[in-house]
N, C-alpha and C positions, 0 to 999 in steps of 0.2 A: 504493500500500500504506500502510495506516494502522498505525502502531505502537500496541501496546496501552498504556494508561496504567499506569505503575508503581504497583501497588496497595499496596506496603509500603515497604520501603527500596529505594534504588537497587540494581541488581544487584551493583555493585561492593562494596556493604556486606553483601549477603546471601551472596554466594558469591565465592570467589576465581576468577580467570579459568581456572585449571587445573581447576576443578571443574565447569565448564559442560558439559563433554563427556567421556564415558567410552566406550571401545570394548572389547568383549569378544566372544569367539566364542560363538555359540549352541551348546548341547549337541548332539552327534551321537548319535542314537538307535541307529544301527548303525555301529560303527567299521569294518566290512568294506565298506561302500559306498564306491565310488571318489570320489564327489562330496561335498564338505563342504557343510553347510548355511550359508546366508549369515551373515556376521558382523552384529552389531547395534550401533548407536550409540545412546547415551542422552544426551539434552540437554534443557535447559529452553527452552521456547518464548520467543523474543525478539521476535516480531512477531505482528500480527493474522493474517497468512497462516498462520503455523505453528499458532496456536490453531484456525483453521478446519480444518486437517488433522485435529486431534484431534476436533473436533466432527463431522466427516464420519464418522470411525471410530465414534464414539459412536452416531451415528444408525444406522449400518449394524447395530451390535450390538443397541442397545436397541429400535429400531423394527423393523428387518428381522428379527432373530432372536427377540426377546422379545415383539414385538407391542405395545410401549409406545405410548400415545397422548400424543405430545409437543405442548406448547404453547409454542414459543419466542417470545421478544419480537419485536415488530414490527421489520421490517428484517432479520431473520435469513435468510440464503440458504436456498433449498430444500435438503432432504436434509441438514440440519445439526441436531444437538442442542445447544441453548443455553438458558441461563437467566440470571437477573439476577446470579447470583454469579460467573459466568465472568470478568467484567471485574476482579474483585477477587482472583482466584486466580492462583497460579503453576501453569503447566501443564507436566508432565513427559512427555516423549515418548520412545519407543523406536522406532527405525526400522531397516529393512534398509539395508545399505551401498549407496551409489551404485555402479553398475557399468556395464559397456558396454551392458547391456540397458536402462538407464534410471536415473532418480534413485531414491534410497531412499524407501521408503514407510513411513508411520507405521503400526505394527502393534500398538502398545500405548500406553496413557496413564493417568495419574492427574492429578487437580487437587488442589492443596494450598491451603488457606485458613489463613493465619498469624494469630496473635493480633491484630496491628495491623490486618490487612486485615479480619478479622471485625468489629472495632470500627467500621471505616469502612462495612462492608456492613450494619451494624445487627444482626449476629448470624450464626449458622451455618446452613447449609442443614439440618442435622440438627434444628435447633430448630423447623422447620416440621412435624416428625414427632414430636418428643419434648420433654418438659419436662426441660431439662438443668440446672436450677438446682442439683442436688446436686454438679455439677462446677465450680461457680463458683470455688472456691479453686485449681483447676488451670489456669484460662484463661490466665494470663500466659505459660505455657510449653506450651500445648496447641495443636496444629494439627488441622484437620479434613481427612481424605482423602475424596475422592469421585469419582464418575463414572469409576471404574476399569473398563477393558475391554481385551481382547486379541483380535486378529483370529483367527478360527477356525482358520486355517492355521498358527498359531504358539502353540498352547496346550500345548506339551510341557514348558514350565517355564522355558525360557531367558529369555523376554521378561519374565515376572513377576519372576524373580530379578534381572534387570538393573534393573528399576524399583525393587525393594526396596533394592538396594544404593545407588542414587542417593538414595533417600529417607533412608536411614540417614546418609549423608554430610551431607545437608541438615540433619537434626535436630541432629547433633553440632556442625556449624559454627555454627549459630544458637542453640546452647544451649537447645534445646527438648527436652522429655522425655516428652511424652504425645501419642498419636495417637488420635483417635476417628473414627468414621464409621458409616454404615449399610451392612451387608452384606445384599444383596438375595437372596432365595430365590424362585424361580419359583412361581407359583400356577396354573400351567396345569392341574394336577389338581384345582383347586378349593380348594386350601389345605391338604389333608390332610398332604402331605409336610412343609410348613412348620410346621404345628402339632405334628406328631410330632417334628420336629427340635428345636423349642423345648423340648418336654417332656424330651427327652434332655439337652440342654445345660443346662437349669435344674438338673439334678441334679449336674452335674460341672463346669461352666464359668462359673457365675454369680459376678459380682463381689460383694465384701463389701457389706453393707447401706448404708454411707455413700455409695457411688458409684452406687446403683441409680436409674434414671430410669424415667419412665412414658410410654407412647405417648399421643399425642393422639387417634388413631383406631386402637384396638387391633384386632389380628387376633382374630376371634371363636373362640378356640381351643376353648371348651367346646361349640361348635356343629359342630366338625369332628372327624374321627377324629384322635386323637393317640396311638395305640398302635402305629403302624407301626414296623417295625424299619428304621431309616434311618441313613445315613451323611451327614455334612456334605459339601456341595459342595467340590471341591478347593481353591478360594480360601479359604473359611472354615476348612477343615482346616489350611491353611497358616498362617493368622492364629493359630489356637489353638496350633499347635506353637511359634509364636514368643512364646507367653505371653499372648495376648489373652484378655480376659474379656468375657462377655456382660453388659451393663449392665441388662438387664430384658427384659420381654416384647416380642414383635415388634409393630411398627406395620403397618397395611395401607395400601399405596400403590395405590389403584385405577387411577391413570393408567399406572403402569408394570406393573400386574398382578403385584406382588410383595409378599411379606412382608419387612419390613426389620428386621433384628436390630441393635440398637445395640451396637457393640463398642468396647473401649478397649484400647490396647496401650501399655505404658510401657517406656521403655528399660531401666529398672531390673529389669524382669521378664523380659527377654530371656534365654533359656537360654544356658548357656555356649557350646555348639557354634555357635549362631547369632550370639552375640556375637563369637566369633572370625571367623566368616565375613563379617559385615557391618561390624564396628566396628574390627577390628584389621588 
């Protein structure tokens, strides 16, 4: 087993040992059912093997469910989603508890690219899709979130809330205040849903002009229907409830067959009820 190279500071400087793992019960959808749902553990990957677990889940979701055409670097094992940024990122994992039936399985993940790691990597993944120069003043305390996914059997909310709680702890501990990333919207309908969603969010959730970015390969919104009555996907809706803002028009990612919305969320903009939940 090869340990991953530490991409930023040593773990002891990034996080205290007590923050490396949290445990919390997953929500029970029906309190009258006799069997509780498995508890979830949240931890930061400490080895290449643990990163590979996240990459296998990503492959299952992105290639298996979404039909993405993945082009991993040479040497990547089969059925893994990987790219050149993975070695620079911190990988957050949520897994089911180990039990008599077997070891716990990774059922959710995020990867986090810190400011120092982004400098080593030569930039952010999002910069392959957007001109982010309007955000230059924010970079010293800005992280990029990416490659988020949750196993289809665990999308009731518990896994993503566990991940968000750990991310909030990470941000506070490292004195970081801004998160950005690309929120992907499926284009299996040809892009009409994504175009309509952008037109809706443009009216209500657009960032102020000084933060707006531009896509390198724009979704051709004017060539698509953009008058559909649509709702944001659950994950994007959750970001917006936490105070996220859309930074501009969506980019088109032909490999993943998605429209990618640039989002920014700042700790200062977190509504009071979410601040109490995640930060207090």
